[in-house]
C-alpha positions as CSV (number, residue, x, y, z in Angstrom):
1,M,24.4,-6.8,-110.7
2,I,21.0,-6.5,-109.1
3,F,20.2,-10.2,-109.9
4,Q,22.8,-11.4,-107.4
5,P,21.0,-13.9,-105.0
6,S,22.0,-12.0,-101.9
7,I,20.9,-8.7,-103.4
8,I,17.5,-10.1,-104.3
9,A,17.2,-11.5,-100.8
10,L,17.9,-8.1,-99.2
11,L,15.5,-6.3,-101.5
12,L,12.8,-8.9,-100.8
13,A,13.3,-8.7,-97.1
14,S,13.0,-4.9,-97.1
15,G,10.1,-4.9,-99.7
16,L,8.3,-7.5,-97.6
17,G,8.7,-5.4,-94.5
18,V,7.4,-2.3,-96.2
19,G,4.5,-4.2,-97.7
20,M,3.6,-5.7,-94.4
21,L,3.7,-2.4,-92.5
22,L,1.7,-0.7,-95.2
23,T,-0.9,-3.5,-95.0
24,A,-0.9,-3.4,-91.2
25,T,-1.3,0.4,-91.0
26,P,-5.1,0.6,-91.5
27,F,-5.4,-2.2,-88.9
28,A,-3.0,-0.4,-86.6
29,L,-5.1,2.8,-86.8
30,Q,-8.2,0.8,-86.0
31,V,-6.5,-0.8,-83.0
32,I,-5.3,2.6,-81.7
33,R,-8.8,4.0,-82.0
34,Y,-11.0,1.2,-80.9
35,W,-9.0,-1.3,-78.8
36,D,-10.6,-1.9,-75.4
37,I,-9.7,-5.2,-73.7
38,G,-12.7,-4.8,-71.3
39,S,-15.2,-4.7,-74.1
40,G,-17.1,-7.7,-75.3
41,S,-18.2,-6.1,-78.6
42,E,-18.0,-7.9,-81.9
43,L,-15.4,-5.3,-83.1
44,Q,-13.2,-6.0,-80.1
45,L,-13.4,-9.7,-80.6
46,T,-12.5,-9.3,-84.3
47,L,-9.5,-7.1,-83.4
48,E,-8.3,-9.7,-80.9
49,R,-8.5,-12.5,-83.5
50,R,-6.7,-10.4,-86.1
51,I,-4.0,-9.1,-83.8
52,Y,-2.4,-12.5,-83.3
53,L,-2.0,-12.8,-87.1
54,F,-0.7,-9.3,-87.6
55,S,1.7,-9.5,-84.6
56,T,3.1,-12.8,-85.9
57,L,3.7,-11.5,-89.4
58,V,5.2,-8.3,-88.2
59,T,7.5,-10.2,-85.8
60,F,8.7,-12.2,-88.8
61,V,9.5,-9.3,-91.1
62,L,11.2,-7.4,-88.3
63,A,13.3,-10.4,-87.4
64,L,14.3,-10.5,-91.0
65,Q,15.7,-7.0,-90.6
66,L,18.0,-8.3,-87.9
67,V,19.5,-10.9,-90.3
68,S,19.5,-8.4,-93.1
69,L,22.2,-6.3,-91.5
70,L,24.6,-9.3,-91.4
71,L,23.7,-10.3,-95.0
72,F,24.2,-6.7,-96.2
73,V,27.7,-6.5,-94.8
74,F,28.6,-10.0,-95.9
75,N,27.4,-9.3,-99.4
76,A,29.3,-6.0,-99.6
77,D,32.5,-7.8,-98.7
78,R,31.9,-10.7,-101.1
79,M,31.2,-8.3,-104.0
80,A,34.5,-6.5,-103.5
81,V,36.2,-8.7,-106.1
82,M,33.9,-7.2,-108.8
83,F,35.2,-3.7,-108.5
84,V,38.6,-2.3,-109.5
85,G,40.2,-0.7,-106.5
86,A,38.1,-2.5,-103.9
87,M,39.8,-4.7,-101.4
88,C,37.0,-5.1,-98.9
89,A,33.4,-4.0,-98.2
90,V,34.5,-0.4,-98.1
91,G,35.3,-0.4,-101.8
92,T,31.9,-1.9,-102.6
93,L,30.1,0.6,-100.5
94,N,32.1,3.4,-102.1
95,A,31.1,2.3,-105.6
96,N,28.3,4.9,-105.5
97,S,27.0,7.5,-103.1
98,Y,24.2,5.3,-101.6
99,G,26.4,2.5,-100.2
100,F,27.2,3.9,-96.7
101,P,23.8,5.6,-96.3
102,A,22.2,2.2,-97.0
103,L,24.4,0.6,-94.4
104,S,23.6,3.3,-91.9
105,A,19.9,2.9,-92.5
106,Q,20.1,-0.9,-92.2
107,T,22.0,-0.5,-88.9
108,A,19.4,1.9,-87.5
109,M,16.6,-0.5,-88.6
110,F,18.4,-3.3,-86.8
111,F,18.2,-1.6,-83.4
112,L,14.7,-0.2,-84.0
113,A,13.4,-3.7,-84.9
114,S,15.2,-5.2,-81.9
115,M,13.5,-2.7,-79.5
116,W,10.1,-3.2,-81.0
117,L,10.5,-7.0,-80.7
118,T,11.3,-6.5,-77.1
119,I,8.3,-4.4,-76.4
120,N,6.1,-6.9,-78.3
121,H,7.5,-9.8,-76.2
122,V,6.6,-7.9,-73.0
123,D,3.2,-7.0,-74.2
124,T,2.3,-10.6,-75.2
125,R,3.1,-11.7,-71.6
126,G,0.8,-9.1,-70.0
127,R,-2.7,-10.5,-69.2
128,D,-4.5,-7.5,-70.7
129,Y,-2.1,-6.7,-73.6
130,P,-1.5,-3.2,-72.2
131,L,1.0,-2.1,-74.9
132,V,-1.1,-3.0,-78.0
133,K,-1.9,0.6,-78.9
134,I,1.7,1.7,-78.2
135,K,3.4,-1.0,-80.2
136,Y,1.1,-0.5,-83.2
137,G,1.7,3.2,-83.1
138,L,5.4,2.5,-83.1
139,L,4.9,0.3,-86.2
140,I,3.4,3.3,-88.1
141,A,6.3,5.4,-86.9
142,M,8.8,2.8,-88.2
143,L,7.3,2.6,-91.7
144,P,9.2,5.6,-93.1
145,M,12.5,4.2,-91.8
146,L,11.9,0.9,-93.4
147,A,10.8,2.6,-96.6
148,A,14.1,4.6,-96.5
149,V,16.0,1.3,-96.1
150,L,14.3,-0.1,-99.2
151,M,14.8,3.0,-101.2
152,L,18.5,3.4,-100.3
153,Q,19.1,-0.3,-101.0
154,W,17.4,-0.1,-104.4
155,R,19.3,3.1,-105.4
156,Y,22.6,1.5,-104.2
157,F,22.2,-1.9,-105.8
158,S,20.6,-0.6,-109.0
159,G,23.4,2.0,-109.4
160,L,26.3,-0.4,-109.1
161,R,28.6,-0.6,-112.2
162,T,31.6,-2.8,-112.5
163,D,33.3,-0.6,-115.0
164,I,34.2,2.1,-112.4
165,I,37.3,2.5,-110.2
166,T,36.3,2.7,-106.6
167,S,38.4,3.8,-103.5
168,C,39.0,1.5,-100.7
169,C,39.6,1.5,-96.9
170,G,43.1,3.1,-97.0
171,S,41.6,6.4,-98.2
172,L,38.7,6.4,-95.7
173,F,40.1,4.9,-92.5
174,S,43.4,6.5,-91.9
175,S,44.7,9.3,-89.6
176,E,45.1,11.6,-92.6
177,A,41.5,11.1,-93.8
178,H,38.9,13.9,-93.3
179,G,35.7,13.3,-91.3
180,L,34.8,11.2,-88.3
181,S,36.5,8.0,-89.6
182,G,39.8,9.9,-89.9
183,D,39.4,11.5,-86.5
184,L,38.7,8.1,-84.8
185,S,41.5,6.4,-86.7
186,A,43.9,9.1,-85.4
187,L,43.0,8.6,-81.8
188,P,46.1,7.8,-79.6
189,P,46.1,4.0,-79.1
190,G,46.7,4.3,-75.3
191,L,43.8,6.7,-74.8
192,A,41.5,4.6,-77.1
193,L,42.4,1.5,-75.2
194,I,41.6,3.1,-71.8
195,A,38.2,4.4,-73.2
196,F,37.5,1.0,-74.8
197,Y,37.9,-1.1,-71.7
198,G,36.6,1.6,-69.4
199,S,33.3,1.9,-71.3
200,L,32.8,-1.9,-71.4
201,T,33.5,-2.0,-67.6
202,L,31.0,0.7,-66.9
203,V,28.2,-0.8,-69.0
204,V,28.8,-4.3,-67.6
205,G,28.8,-2.8,-64.1
206,A,25.5,-1.0,-64.8
207,A,23.9,-4.2,-66.1
208,V,25.0,-6.2,-63.1
209,F,23.8,-3.5,-60.8
210,Y,20.4,-3.5,-62.6
211,S,20.2,-7.3,-62.3
212,R,20.7,-7.1,-58.6
213,Y,18.8,-4.0,-57.6
214,R,16.3,-3.6,-60.5
215,R,17.4,0.0,-60.8
216,G,19.2,2.0,-63.5
217,G,17.5,0.6,-66.6
218,Y,17.9,3.8,-68.5
219,V,21.6,4.0,-67.5
220,V,22.1,0.5,-69.0
221,A,20.5,1.6,-72.3
222,A,22.5,4.9,-72.5
223,G,25.7,3.0,-71.5
224,S,25.1,0.4,-74.2
225,A,24.7,3.1,-76.9
226,A,27.9,4.8,-75.6
227,A,29.8,1.6,-75.4
228,M,28.8,0.7,-78.9
229,F,30.3,4.0,-80.2
230,V,33.5,3.7,-78.1
231,A,33.9,0.0,-79.1
232,V,33.8,0.9,-82.8
233,A,36.2,3.7,-82.2
234,G,38.5,1.2,-80.4
235,I,38.4,-1.1,-83.3
236,L,39.4,1.7,-85.6
237,S,42.1,3.2,-83.5
238,F,44.0,0.3,-82.1
239,L,42.3,-3.1,-82.2
240,S,42.5,-3.4,-86.0
241,L,46.2,-2.5,-85.9
242,Y,46.9,-5.5,-83.7
243,L,44.8,-7.8,-85.8
244,Y,46.5,-6.8,-89.1
245,E,49.9,-6.4,-87.3
246,H,50.2,-3.2,-89.3
247,P,50.5,0.3,-87.6
248,H,48.5,2.1,-90.4
249,H,45.7,-0.3,-91.3
250,H,42.6,0.9,-89.5
251,C,39.8,-0.7,-91.6
252,P,36.9,-2.2,-89.6
253,F,35.7,-4.2,-92.6
254,C,38.9,-6.1,-93.7
255,I,38.6,-8.1,-90.5
256,L,35.5,-9.8,-92.0
257,K,37.5,-11.3,-94.8
258,P,38.5,-15.0,-95.0
259,E,42.2,-14.2,-95.0
260,Y,41.7,-12.9,-91.4
261,D,39.6,-16.0,-90.6
262,Y,36.4,-13.9,-90.4
263,Q,37.5,-12.6,-87.0
264,G,35.4,-9.5,-87.4
265,Y,32.2,-11.5,-87.1
266,W,33.4,-12.8,-83.7
267,L,33.7,-9.2,-82.6
268,Y,30.6,-7.6,-84.2
269,V,28.0,-10.3,-83.4
270,P,28.4,-10.2,-79.6
271,L,28.8,-6.4,-79.7
272,F,25.6,-5.8,-81.6
273,T,23.7,-8.4,-79.7
274,A,24.8,-6.9,-76.3
275,T,23.9,-3.4,-77.5
276,A,20.5,-4.5,-78.7
277,A,19.8,-6.1,-75.4
278,G,20.9,-3.0,-73.5
279,L,18.7,-0.7,-75.6
280,G,15.8,-3.2,-75.2
281,I,16.1,-2.7,-71.4
282,G,15.6,1.0,-71.9
283,A,12.7,0.5,-74.4
284,I,10.6,-1.3,-71.8
285,Q,11.4,0.8,-68.7
286,P,8.5,3.3,-69.3
287,F,6.0,0.4,-68.8
288,R,7.3,-1.0,-65.5
289,G,4.7,0.9,-63.6
290,M,1.8,-0.8,-65.4
291,A,0.0,-3.2,-63.1
292,S,0.0,-6.2,-65.4
293,L,3.7,-5.6,-66.3
294,S,5.0,-4.7,-62.9
295,D,6.7,-8.2,-62.5
296,I,7.2,-8.9,-66.2
297,V,9.3,-5.8,-67.1
298,P,11.9,-6.5,-64.4
299,E,12.0,-10.1,-65.2
300,V,12.6,-9.5,-69.0
301,S,15.0,-6.7,-68.2
302,V,17.1,-9.0,-66.0
303,R,17.3,-11.5,-68.8
304,L,18.3,-8.8,-71.3
305,A,20.9,-7.5,-68.8
306,A,22.4,-11.1,-68.6
307,V,22.5,-11.1,-72.5
308,A,24.2,-7.7,-72.5
309,V,26.8,-8.7,-69.8
310,G,27.6,-11.9,-71.7
311,G,27.9,-10.2,-75.0
312,Y,30.1,-7.4,-73.8
313,L,32.3,-9.8,-71.8
314,L,32.7,-12.1,-74.8
315,F,33.5,-9.1,-77.0
316,A,36.1,-7.9,-74.5
317,A,37.6,-11.4,-74.2
318,I,37.9,-11.8,-78.0
319,A,39.4,-8.3,-78.4
320,T,41.9,-9.1,-75.6
321,L,42.8,-12.4,-77.2
322,M,43.4,-10.6,-80.5
323,V,45.7,-8.1,-78.9
324,G,47.6,-10.8,-76.9
325,R,48.2,-13.0,-80.0
326,S,49.4,-10.1,-82.2
327,N,53.1,-9.6,-82.9
328,L,52.6,-5.9,-83.2
329,I,53.8,-3.7,-80.4
330,L,52.0,-0.4,-80.1
331,L,52.4,0.4,-76.5
332,E,55.6,0.0,-74.5
């Protein structure tokens, strides 16, 4: 099982990331301790030469983590045919106890990597690289998370057995199920719909307000995190029902399957992109007071706000189209 090409690619991406951050840790500690842009010492010149190489390599491995989330979900869905009882990615992830923790860790790594990449982009545009110590300190802090991703993936993939019977989405995403997934699936469709469009309206409004007045960056970040949660709750509670045209099918993974024309990717890609952009705005707000970044942070934040607005509007438009095309009637 572990010799599936996509599994090998995921493990290589995580292993490469862990190896890169481990290799970069001694250098990061050296940068944190000795970096001084105003110094002309031989050590400073050496650090400056090496920092371009390390930053480029780290950018590459963290960008891989963005793609890895998509590959992880796609692979879980594709492997469902190998397990008895699995109809979608849920069955694959339920094949052992490490599936959903591995997905959760990869999702968290996606957003952490996107925020670090945003900070790195801002730093490289500053004339004196004011965030060098901060971003390399963050790399050291991210190493345990990336190591956890690798460990969970290894335990999950190495523990997969095709001779087991797994449970699928009907037992996890239903109004009778226990836990958060059951609670979200049981939300009244009308209430969930109001919260769904209301949260998207608020976060888009906050992003537009920031673009115009350069204020409220933290509000955009907090709104993006909240909108992400409410959007997923909306997919569980009412949007999936319209897509499947079935009043009891709440699965957020079946919409990724070819029989539903991969419509889930049209929802999740703009949603995750917009959320990452919104969180990126919050990640760089603490540095807007630095002299060399006083113009750069607002400029980058406005661009991120535009990405967030575009992503959320696209997500809302696609969701509305799915509801409008459905033959299911939930609300009179």
